[in-house]
C-alpha positions in Angstrom: -0.1 0.1 0.0 1.5 3.5 -0.7 0.9 6.3 1.2 1.3 9.7 0.5 3.2 11.7 3.4 1.4 14.6 4.7 4.4 16.4 5.2 6.3 16.0 2.0 6.9 17.8 -0.9 4.4 17.6 -3.7 6.3 16.6 -7.0 4.1 17.2 -10.0 4.5 17.0 -13.7 3.3 20.1 -15.3 -0.3 18.2 -15.5 0.8 16.4 -18.9 -2.2 13.9 -17.9 -4.5 17.0 -18.6 -3.0 19.0 -21.5 0.0 19.3 -23.4 1.9 22.5 -23.0 1.4 25.0 -26.2 3.5 27.6 -27.6 0.3 29.7 -28.3 0.0 31.9 -25.5 -3.8 32.4 -26.4 -4.6 28.8 -25.7 -7.1 28.2 -22.8 -5.8 26.0 -20.4 -7.6 22.9 -19.3 -9.6 23.2 -16.0 -9.4 20.6 -13.7 -8.1 18.6 -10.5 -4.4 17.7 -10.6 -4.6 16.2 -6.7 -7.1 15.6 -3.8 -5.5 14.5 -0.6 -7.6 13.6 2.1 -6.4 13.5 6.1 -8.3 11.9 8.6 -8.7 13.7 11.8 -6.1 13.3 14.3 -3.8 11.2 11.8 -0.5 12.2 10.2 -0.7 10.2 7.0 -2.8 11.2 3.8 -4.1 9.4 0.8 -4.1 10.8 -2.6 -6.1 10.9 -5.7 -5.0 12.2 -8.9 -6.9 13.8 -11.9 -7.1 12.1 -15.3 -8.3 13.8 -18.5 -12.2 13.5 -18.8 -12.4 11.8 -15.7 -14.8 13.1 -12.8 -14.8 10.4 -10.4 -11.8 10.0 -8.3 -11.0 7.2 -5.9 -7.8 6.3 -4.0 -8.3 2.7 -4.9 -4.3 2.3 -4.8 -3.9 4.4 -1.9 -6.6 3.1 0.6 -7.3 4.5 3.9 -5.8 2.1 6.7 -8.1 -0.2 8.3 -7.8 1.2 11.9 -8.8 4.5 11.1 -11.8 5.5 13.3 -14.8 6.2 11.1 -15.4 9.5 13.6 -11.8 10.4 12.0 -13.5 10.0 8.5 -16.3 12.1 9.0 -13.9 14.9 10.1 -11.1 14.6 7.7 -9.1 17.3 6.0 -9.2 18.0 2.4 -6.9 19.6 -0.1 -7.6 20.2 -3.6 -4.7 20.9 -6.1 -6.2 22.2 -9.5 -4.4 22.7 -12.6 -2.0 25.5 -12.5 -3.3 28.9 -14.3 -4.5 32.1 -12.9 -8.2 32.2 -11.6 -9.1 28.7 -11.5 -10.5 28.0 -8.2 -12.1 24.9 -6.5 -15.3 25.0 -4.4 -16.9 22.2 -2.1 -20.7 22.8 -1.0 -20.5 26.2 -2.9 -17.9 27.3 -0.7 -14.3 28.4 -1.9 -11.8 26.0 -1.2 -8.8 28.0 0.1 -6.5 25.5 2.0 -7.7 22.3 3.9 -11.4 22.3 4.6 -13.3 19.6 6.8 -15.1 17.1 5.1 -17.3 13.9 5.8 -14.7 11.3 3.8 -17.4 8.4 4.6 -19.7 9.8 1.7 -19.0 10.8 -1.9 -17.9 14.8 -2.0 -18.2 16.8 -4.7 -15.8 19.2 -5.8 -16.5 22.0 -8.5 -13.5 23.4 -10.3 -14.3 26.5 -12.1 -12.2 29.2 -14.5 -12.2 30.7 -17.9 -15.5 30.1 -18.7 -15.5 26.4 -17.7 -16.9 24.3 -14.9 -16.1 20.6 -13.9 -17.7 18.8 -11.0 -15.7 15.8 -9.7 -16.8 13.2 -7.3 -14.3 12.2 -4.4 -15.0 8.7 -3.3 -12.5 7.7 -0.2 -11.8 4.0 0.1 -10.7 2.5 3.4 -9.0 -1.2 3.3 -11.1 -3.6 5.2 -8.0 -6.1 5.9 -4.3 -5.5 6.4 -2.5 -6.9 3.2 0.5 -8.9 3.2 3.6 -6.6 3.2 1.9 -3.5 5.0 3.3 -4.0 8.4 4.6 -2.6 10.5 1.9 0.3 9.0 3.5 3.8 9.0 1.3 6.0 11.2 3.4 9.2 11.6 6.7 10.3 9.9 7.4 12.8 12.8 5.7 13.0 16.3 7.1 16.5 16.3 4.7 17.7 13.6 1.9 16.1 15.4 2.1 17.9 18.8 5.6 17.1 20.3 7.9 19.9 20.8 9.6 20.7 17.4 12.9 21.1 19.3 12.7 17.7 21.1 15.8 15.6 21.0 14.7 12.6 23.5 11.7 11.2 24.7 10.3 7.9 26.0 7.0 6.5 25.6 4.5 4.1 27.6 0.8 3.3 27.8 -1.0 4.3 31.1 -4.8 4.4 31.9 -5.1 3.3 27.9 -3.8 6.5 27.0 0.0 6.8 25.4 2.0 9.1 27.3 5.5 10.8 26.4 7.9 12.3 28.4 10.5 14.5 26.2 13.5 16.9 26.5 13.8 19.8 24.3 16.1 22.7 24.0 14.3 26.1 23.8 16.3 29.2 23.2 18.8 28.8 25.7 16.7 26.4 28.3 15.8 22.6 28.4 12.2 21.9 28.5 11.1 18.7 30.4 7.7 17.9 29.0 4.8 15.2 29.4 2.5 14.8 26.4 -0.4 12.4 25.6 -2.0 10.6 22.8 -5.3 8.5 22.5 -4.3 6.9 19.3 -0.4 7.1 19.4 -0.2 9.7 16.4 -1.8 13.0 17.6 0.1 14.6 20.9 -1.3 17.1 23.4 0.8 18.5 26.3 -0.2 18.0 29.6 0.0 20.7 32.2 1.0 18.3 35.0 1.6 19.7 38.7 4.5 19.1 40.4 6.3 20.4 43.8 9.5 19.6 45.8 9.6 19.3 49.4 9.7 22.9 49.9 6.6 23.3 47.9 8.2 25.0 45.0 7.1 24.0 41.3 9.5 21.8 39.6 9.9 19.9 36.2 9.7 15.8 36.0 12.0 14.0 34.0 15.6 14.7 32.3 17.6 13.4 29.4 17.1 9.6 29.2 14.3 9.3 31.8 12.4 6.2 31.4 8.7 5.5 31.9 7.3 2.6 34.1 3.8 1.5 35.0 3.3 -0.1 38.3 0.6 -0.6 41.0 -1.7 1.9 38.8 0.7 4.6 38.7 2.7 6.2 36.1 6.6 6.5 37.3 9.3 8.9 35.5 12.5 7.3 36.8 16.1 8.4 36.2 17.6 10.8 33.5 20.1 13.8 33.7 19.7 17.5 33.7 23.4 18.3 32.2 22.4 19.8 28.9 21.6 23.1 30.2 19.1 25.1 33.1 15.6 24.6 33.0 12.7 27.2 33.6 12.9 27.0 37.0 16.4 28.2 36.8 18.3 24.9 38.1 21.5 25.1 36.3 23.1 21.8 34.7 24.9 19.1 36.3 28.7 19.2 35.7 31.6 17.5 37.5 35.1 19.0 37.1 33.7 20.9 33.8 32.0 17.5 32.2 28.6 16.5 32.2 27.3 14.0 34.9 24.2 12.8 36.5 24.3 14.1 40.0 20.6 13.6 41.0 18.6 10.5 41.9 15.1 11.3 40.0 11.9 9.8 40.4 8.2 11.0 40.0 5.0 9.2 39.8 1.1 9.8 39.2 -2.3 8.4 39.6 -4.1 10.4 37.3 -1.6 11.5 34.8 -1.2 15.3 35.8 -0.7 15.7 39.8 3.0 13.9 40.4 4.5 13.1 43.5 8.1 13.6 44.2 9.3 9.8 45.2 12.6 11.1 46.4 11.0 12.8 49.5 11.7 10.7 52.5 14.1 7.9 51.2 15.4 5.6 54.1 19.1 5.3 54.9 20.8 1.8 55.2 24.2 1.0 56.7 26.8 0.0 53.8 30.7 -0.1 54.7 30.0 1.3 58.1 28.4 4.2 56.2 24.7 5.0 56.2 23.8 5.7 52.7 20.3 6.7 50.7 18.7 3.2 49.4 18.7 4.5 45.7 20.5 3.5 42.8 23.6 5.6 41.2 21.9 8.3 39.6 22.0 7.7 35.5 20.5 8.8 32.2 19.6 6.3 29.5 18.8 3.0 32.0 16.7 0.1 31.8 13.5 0.5 33.7 10.7 -2.3 33.6 8.2 -3.5 36.1 7.8 -7.3 36.9 5.7 -9.0 39.9 5.8 -6.3 43.0 9.0 -4.8 42.1 10.2 -2.0 39.6 13.4 -2.9 38.4 16.5 -0.1 37.5 19.3 -1.4 35.6 22.5 0.1 34.0 22.6 3.7 32.5 25.2 6.4 31.8 26.6 8.2 35.1 29.1 10.6 33.8 32.1 11.2 31.3 35.3 10.1 31.6 38.1 11.6 29.2 35.2 13.1 27.1 33.2 9.8 26.9 30.1 8.6 28.7 30.7 5.6 30.9 28.0 2.8 31.9 27.4 2.1 35.4 27.1 -1.5 36.4 24.1 -1.9 38.5 20.8 -3.7 39.1 18.3 -2.1 41.6 14.7 -2.7 42.4 11.9 -1.1 44.9 8.8 -2.6 46.1 7.7 0.9 47.4 8.5 2.9 44.7 10.6 4.9 46.7 13.4 2.8 48.6 15.8 0.7 46.1 18.0 -2.1 47.1 20.4 -4.0 44.9 18.8 -7.4 43.8 21.5 -9.7 41.8 25.1 -10.1 42.4 25.2 -11.7 38.9 27.8 -9.8 37.3 26.7 -11.0 33.8 23.3 -9.4 34.3 24.8 -6.1 36.2 27.3 -5.3 33.7 25.0 -5.7 30.7 24.0 -2.7 28.7 21.5 -1.8 25.7 19.8 -4.9 26.6 15.9 -5.4 26.1 14.0 -6.7 29.3 10.1 -7.8 29.0 7.9 -10.1 30.6 6.4 -13.2 28.9 4.7 -16.3 30.3 5.2 -15.3 33.8 8.8 -14.7 33.6 11.0 -11.7 33.3 13.4 -12.2 30.3 16.6 -10.4 29.3 17.9 -10.5 25.5 21.2 -9.4 23.9 23.4 -6.3 24.9 26.8 -6.0 25.4 29.3 -6.0 28.5 32.0 -3.7 29.8 32.2 -1.7 26.3 30.7 -2.7 22.9 33.1 -4.9 20.7 32.6 -7.8 18.8 33.8 -10.0 21.7 31.4 -8.1 24.1 28.3 -8.1 22.1 26.1 -10.9 23.4 23.5 -13.2 21.5 22.4 -14.7 25.5 18.7 -14.8 26.5 17.9 -15.1 30.2 14.9 -15.6 32.3 13.9 -15.0 36.2 11.0 -15.6 38.0 12.5 -13.3 41.0 14.7 -11.0 39.3 17.3 -12.2 41.5 18.0 -15.5 40.0 18.5 -15.7 36.6 18.8 -18.8 34.0 20.6 -18.5 30.7 17.9 -19.9 28.2 20.1 -19.8 24.8 23.0 -18.3 23.4 22.4 -18.9 19.8 19.0 -17.3 18.7 18.5 -16.8 15.5 18.9 -13.0 15.3 22.5 -13.7 16.6 24.4 -10.8 18.4 22.2 -7.7 19.0 22.4 -4.6 21.0 19.9 -1.8 21.5 16.8 -4.0 20.1 13.1 -3.3 21.1 10.6 -6.1 22.3 7.0 -6.4 22.3 5.2 -9.3 24.3 1.7 -10.4 24.8 0.7 -13.5 26.7 1.2 -15.6 23.3 3.8 -14.0 21.2 7.1 -11.9 21.4 8.2 -9.8 18.6 11.9 -8.4 18.4 12.9 -4.9 16.3 16.0 -3.4 15.2 19.0 -3.2 17.3 22.8 -3.0 15.9 25.5 -5.8 15.3 28.8 -6.5 13.9 28.8 -7.1 10.0 31.4 -9.3 8.4 33.9 -6.5 8.1 33.6 -5.9 11.8 31.4 -2.6 11.6 28.4 -1.8 13.5 25.3 -1.9 11.2 21.5 -1.4 12.3 19.1 -4.3 11.6 16.1 -3.5 9.6 14.5 -6.9 10.7 11.8 -8.1 12.6 11.6 -11.6 14.5 9.0 -13.5 16.4 8.9 -16.0 19.1 6.1 -18.0 21.0 8.6 -19.4 23.5 11.5 -16.6 24.2 14.1 -19.2 23.0 13.2 -20.2 19.2 12.9 -17.0 16.8 11.9 -16.9 13.2 12.2 -14.2 10.8 9.2 -12.2 9.9 8.7 -12.1 6.1 7.1 -9.6 4.0 7.4 -6.7 6.0 6.6 -3.3 4.8 9.3 -1.6 2.5 8.8 1.7 4.5 10.2 0.1 7.6 13.6 1.3 8.1 16.4 -0.1 10.5 16.4 1.5 13.8 18.2 1.7 17.4 16.7 1.4 20.7 13.3 1.9 19.5 10.5 2.9 22.2 8.1 -0.1 21.8 4.8 -0.5 23.8 2.0 -2.7 23.4 -1.8 -1.4 23.1 -4.9 -3.6 22.4 -2.5 -6.6 20.9 -0.6 -3.9 18.7 2.9 -2.9 18.6 3.8 0.7 18.6 7.3 1.4 17.7 8.2 5.1 18.1 11.5 6.1 16.5 14.5 6.6 18.3 18.0 6.2 16.4 18.6 6.2 12.5 22.5 5.3 12.9 24.8 2.9 14.3 26.6 4.1 17.4 30.5 5.5 17.1 32.0 5.2 20.7 32.9 2.4 23.1 29.6 2.8 25.2 27.0 3.4 22.6 25.9 6.7 23.9 23.2 8.3 21.6 23.5 10.8 19.2 21.1 13.8 19.0 21.2 14.5 15.1 20.2 10.7 14.7 17.2 10.8 16.6 13.9 9.3 14.9 10.5 10.5 15.7 8.2 8.3 13.5 5.7 6.0 14.5 4.9 2.3 13.0 2.2 -0.3 14.1 2.2 -3.9 13.8 -0.4 -6.6 14.9 1.0 -9.0 17.5 -0.2 -12.6 15.9 
């Protein structure tokens, strides 16, 4: 299925299908429609119909609306009409001049009249919606750029989850000289609206949630925003960047939570202390950006992340913590293989917590992993396989239901020992044996560390990185960030 991207440039020939250009300056141009674009409400992708000579019924038979687009969105679609190029040619819908996008009911035939040079043609626009998902159409492209659908256009970092049957995104964006940490919600994973959230610190001063590389988790009917650094600059409340000896670092432990998606509690207030090496220390992990954060059973887990720079390079922290109250954290495993893994994917499947891929110590051909582990308590892990079909991968995304797992993207070393991104999708029904998903959409592109969430038995893939990493510890690069959105049925 070919889709016209709403934000792409329209490239059309000089209406060659209508008339041949003439040397006669007095010739009367042909009056007609070159293209009609229909964009359902709250959607990012438009379909197009193109005019043909002496054809006055236009349909998008070869460019149908996706099957999962709601009828209500079609009833409030936006229509754009592009006429043949000449002065004084105008298009009308229901007698009203079309001057830019107009709202139409695309579930019904739409009449468009084109007038000019004492001519008039009336077209009937019929919008076709697919009734099934054809082979090769998935993952379905739903948006080319979240930043053109409500997310801050200056955003360079984000994470996404599903909470209370809505999508939530936490972002970092540079606006003038300030760094904005913003929260968004979406009903369909395509159109986003900023949440005017409330949060105050221990002294009742307003504060922002999140940070660069913060991660979202849902646990005990609460949405958590955990980890992240504030080293890119000052925020709107005047708190300056985190710096140590002139280098960016993650100085502060951050954790916020909410039960309604609006009013946030600061979960770092009132943390307990424990005795360690004859000292009393707070029960928290080492603060990091880009950790792995995931919920399983009666715990939230926090693993890895970047703590700061050494000689200009971000370093990973080897740690594996968990909390049972959302506030106090303790180390939960002495398994150095798990504590020291980075860029792994964690997911819950068939009553177990699973860990797949990643690398240990630093990224190299010898350190990148193909191992898949599982656990029932988060402390004692079993190596399930070291030879999955996808081989050694780092930075993949995983979606799991009760019956099936899908794995997306990641990076690996090719035969020339160069890091490259995977454009493959793999599927498993047991977590051990994997098969390549065939006939995926040609639009789907390779990616690293996609944000993947599951809703209504579909996996939503949100962007992340378009290029393989370059340094030893795979720190993300801002100019490689993707903000597109894909959806695939999990079956």
